[in-house]
C-alpha positions in Angstrom: -1.8 -41.6 17.2 1.0 -39.0 17.4 -0.6 -36.8 14.8 -3.8 -36.6 16.8 -1.9 -35.6 19.9 -0.2 -32.9 18.0 -3.5 -31.6 16.6 -5.1 -31.6 20.1 -2.1 -29.8 21.6 -2.2 -27.2 18.8 -5.8 -26.5 19.6 -4.9 -26.0 23.2 -2.0 -23.8 22.3 -4.1 -21.6 20.0 -6.8 -21.2 22.6 -4.3 -20.3 25.3 -2.7 -17.4 23.3 -5.9 -15.5 22.5 -5.1 -13.1 25.3 -1.6 -12.1 26.7 -0.1 -13.8 23.6 3.5 -13.4 24.4 3.3 -14.4 28.1 1.0 -17.4 27.4 3.1 -18.5 24.5 6.2 -18.6 26.7 4.3 -20.6 29.3 3.1 -23.2 26.8 6.6 -23.7 25.3 8.0 -24.2 28.8 5.5 -26.9 29.6 7.4 -29.6 27.6 9.3 -30.7 24.5 6.2 -31.5 22.5 4.5 -28.1 23.2 7.7 -26.4 22.4 7.9 -28.1 19.0 4.3 -27.6 18.3 4.7 -23.8 18.5 7.7 -23.9 16.2 5.9 -26.1 13.7 2.9 -23.8 13.7 4.9 -20.6 13.1 6.9 -22.3 10.4 3.8 -21.7 8.3 4.1 -17.9 8.6 3.3 -16.1 5.4 2.9 -12.4 6.4 5.0 -10.4 8.9 4.1 -7.0 10.5 7.1 -5.2 12.1 6.0 -2.6 14.6 7.9 -0.5 17.2 6.8 -2.6 20.2 5.9 -6.0 18.6 6.0 -8.1 15.5 2.9 -9.8 14.0 3.1 -13.3 12.5 0.3 -14.2 10.1 -0.6 -17.9 10.0 -3.8 -19.1 8.3 -5.1 -15.5 8.1 -4.7 -14.9 11.8 -2.3 -12.3 13.2 -0.3 -13.3 16.3 1.3 -10.2 17.9 4.5 -11.1 19.8 6.5 -8.6 22.0 10.1 -7.9 21.1 11.4 -9.4 24.4 9.9 -12.9 23.6 12.0 -15.4 25.5 12.3 -17.9 22.7 13.1 -15.5 19.9 16.1 -17.3 18.5 14.4 -20.7 17.7 11.3 -18.8 16.5 13.3 -16.8 14.0 14.9 -20.0 12.8 11.7 -21.7 11.7 10.0 -18.7 10.0 10.3 -19.4 6.2 12.9 -17.5 4.2 10.3 -16.9 1.6 7.1 -15.1 2.7 4.2 -13.4 1.0 4.4 -9.9 2.5 6.4 -7.8 4.9 4.8 -4.7 6.5 7.2 -2.3 8.2 5.3 0.1 10.4 5.9 3.7 11.3 8.9 4.1 13.8 9.7 0.4 13.4 13.2 1.4 12.4 14.0 1.9 16.1 14.4 -1.8 16.2 17.1 -1.9 13.5 20.1 -3.9 14.6 18.0 -6.4 16.5 17.9 -10.0 15.5 14.3 -10.0 14.4 14.5 -6.7 12.4 17.6 -7.9 10.6 16.1 -11.3 10.0 12.8 -10.0 8.7 14.2 -7.4 6.3 16.4 -10.0 4.7 13.5 -12.3 3.9 12.5 -13.0 0.3 9.0 -11.5 0.1 6.5 -11.0 -2.8 5.2 -7.7 -1.4 6.8 -5.0 0.7 4.8 -2.3 2.5 6.6 0.7 4.1 4.8 3.1 6.4 7.8 5.4 6.5 11.2 5.7 4.8 13.8 3.3 6.1 17.3 4.4 7.2 19.6 4.7 4.2 21.6 1.7 5.4 18.8 -0.6 4.1 18.5 1.0 0.6 20.7 -1.5 -1.1 19.2 -4.5 0.7 15.7 -3.5 -0.5 16.8 -2.6 -4.0 18.7 -5.9 -4.5 15.7 -8.1 -3.8 14.6 -10.1 -6.8 11.5 -11.7 -5.2 9.5 -8.5 -4.7 6.6 -8.1 -7.1 4.7 -5.4 -5.3 5.9 -2.3 -3.3 3.7 0.1 -1.3 5.0 3.4 0.1 2.4 4.5 2.7 4.1 7.8 3.5 4.8 11.1 1.7 7.5 9.9 -0.5 10.2 11.9 -2.2 11.3 11.3 -5.8 14.7 9.9 -4.7 12.9 7.2 -2.6 12.0 5.5 -5.9 15.7 4.4 -6.1 15.1 1.6 -3.6 12.2 0.0 -5.6 13.5 -3.4 -6.8 13.7 -4.0 -10.6 11.5 -7.0 -10.1 8.5 -4.9 -8.9 5.5 -5.1 -11.1 2.9 -3.3 -9.0 3.8 0.0 -7.2 1.6 2.2 -5.0 3.0 5.5 -3.8 1.8 8.6 -1.8 3.6 11.5 -3.4 3.0 15.3 -3.5 2.0 16.6 -7.0 4.8 19.3 -6.8 7.3 16.5 -6.1 6.3 14.7 -9.3 6.3 17.7 -11.5 9.7 19.2 -10.6 12.1 19.6 -13.6 15.0 17.2 -13.3 18.2 16.7 -15.2 18.2 12.9 -14.6 15.3 10.5 -14.3 14.8 7.4 -12.3 13.5 4.6 -14.4 11.5 1.6 -13.2 10.9 -0.5 -16.3 9.4 -3.6 -14.6 6.4 -1.7 -13.1 3.2 -2.6 -15.0 0.6 -1.4 -12.5 0.9 2.0 -10.8 -1.3 3.7 -8.2 -0.5 7.3 -7.1 -2.3 9.0 -4.3 -1.5 12.7 -3.5 -2.8 16.2 -2.8 -3.6 18.3 -5.8 -3.0 21.8 -4.3 -4.1 24.0 -7.2 -7.4 26.0 -7.5 -7.4 25.4 -11.2 -6.2 22.7 -13.5 -2.9 23.9 -15.0 -2.3 22.1 -18.3 1.4 22.7 -18.1 1.7 21.0 -14.7 -0.5 18.1 -15.9 1.8 17.6 -18.9 4.8 17.5 -16.6 2.9 14.9 -14.5 2.3 12.8 -17.6 5.9 13.2 -18.6 7.0 12.0 -15.1 4.8 8.9 -15.4 6.0 8.0 -18.8 9.7 8.5 -18.1 9.7 6.8 -14.8 7.4 3.9 -15.7 7.9 3.3 -19.4 6.1 -0.1 -19.5 2.8 0.6 -17.8 -0.3 -1.4 -18.5 -2.5 0.0 -15.7 -2.4 3.4 -14.2 -4.6 4.9 -11.4 -4.2 8.2 -9.6 -6.2 9.9 -6.9 -6.0 13.7 -6.5 -7.5 15.4 -3.5 -8.2 18.9 -4.8 -10.0 22.2 -4.0 -13.7 22.9 -4.7 -12.8 25.4 -7.5 -10.6 22.9 -9.2 -13.2 20.1 -9.1 -15.9 22.4 -10.6 -13.6 23.6 -13.4 -12.7 20.0 -14.1 -16.3 18.8 -14.2 -17.3 21.7 -16.4 -14.6 20.8 -18.9 -15.7 17.2 -18.8 -19.3 18.1 -19.4 -18.7 20.5 -22.4 -16.1 18.3 -24.0 -12.8 17.8 -22.2 -9.5 19.0 -23.8 -7.5 15.8 -23.5 -4.3 17.1 -25.1 -2.5 17.2 -21.8 -2.9 13.4 -21.6 -2.3 12.6 -25.2 1.1 11.1 -24.6 -0.3 8.3 -22.5 -0.2 5.2 -24.7 -3.5 3.7 -25.8 -2.8 0.4 -24.1 -2.6 1.9 -20.6 -5.9 1.3 -18.7 -7.1 3.0 -15.5 -8.6 6.0 -13.8 -7.4 9.5 -13.1 -9.7 10.5 -10.2 -10.3 14.0 -8.7 -11.7 14.0 -5.2 -13.1 16.8 -3.1 -14.7 17.0 0.4 -17.9 19.0 -0.2 -20.7 18.4 2.4 -23.0 21.0 0.9 -23.7 18.8 -2.2 -25.0 15.8 -0.3 -28.6 17.0 -0.2 -28.5 17.8 -3.9 -27.4 14.3 -4.8 -30.1 12.9 -2.5 -32.8 15.0 -4.1 -31.6 13.9 -7.6 -31.9 10.3 -6.5 -28.2 9.6 -7.1 -27.5 8.6 -3.5 -29.6 8.0 -0.3 -29.3 9.9 3.0 -27.0 7.3 4.6 -24.3 7.6 1.9 -21.3 9.7 2.6 -19.8 9.9 -0.9 -20.8 10.1 -4.5 -18.7 8.6 -7.3 -19.4 10.4 -10.6 -19.4 9.0 -14.1 -16.2 8.3 -16.1 -15.1 10.5 -18.9 -13.0 8.6 -21.4 -9.6 9.8 -22.4 -9.1 6.8 -24.6 -10.4 3.2 -24.5 -9.9 2.0 -21.0 -8.4 5.2 -19.5 -10.9 7.5 -17.8 -11.2 10.7 -15.8 -13.6 10.6 -12.9 -14.7 12.9 -10.0 -15.6 11.9 -6.5 -17.5 13.9 -3.8 -16.9 13.1 -0.1 -19.6 14.5 2.3 -17.9 13.2 5.4 -14.5 14.5 6.5 -13.8 11.2 8.3 -13.6 9.3 5.0 -9.9 8.3 4.6 -7.9 8.7 1.4 -7.0 5.0 1.6 -10.7 4.2 1.4 -11.0 6.2 -1.8 -8.0 4.6 -3.3 -9.2 1.2 -2.4 -12.1 1.5 -4.9 -9.7 1.4 -7.8 -10.3 -1.6 -10.1 -6.9 -2.2 -11.6 -7.2 -5.8 -12.8 
């Protein structure tokens, strides 16, 4: 049966590219017409693409196949990758590939999610902004306010790394992203105390830029002094006036995080964590129904900010 032959050949093909993927992929495709077509048929099921400086990764059936840029059969491969994919990840320094066939092909795909590890050259701003298929955008770099201009109007979920000072600058003109319903902001909170004026400007930035929010989560990495002042205010009855403008239907968490190894033993003695745990997530203090403030102690400096942010429950 032809279909059986194809299935057997596909198994051989997948086994052969577990190491030296690009080289063995080329060898397999050179071995005959059927093997050549089997490879193309397999990669026609690509759903995710990673674009890196020295390779691109094609995700098929939750497996990532990393192919070097000088792949001998690049043209037929690009032709079979679907125009509509689930996600495109553009890695740091990947823009050195701009102008190449694969870079231009991938960035013009229709994707549901776009992840940028750094700002793309300005030449691509209009291409990104004009996309109507994108529902989620993630900026995994220290973004500037002006970078928001490239976010497509179809975007419903937006994650951004942005400095607190960048968000609280006074501006004469605002960028508005009315389609964003879910927002995650991760940044450094550089103050030693919690300045209500700055927090009010922060809230104003959120409301002006994202007027139709339903879910809002932010993660501040802050100083020890700031965290203790914040906790103290929470314990004695938090003054929530600086957050009063946030609509009651907006749900989420405003989280303050501090690296403070000295407190690990105290939490262990109190029975709040065991000796093996490297962090302590404190209780939530309600601002209104569904929107909370929370503090988070990290005892290990190796814990990444991304790990902290990943614990947000935004559904």
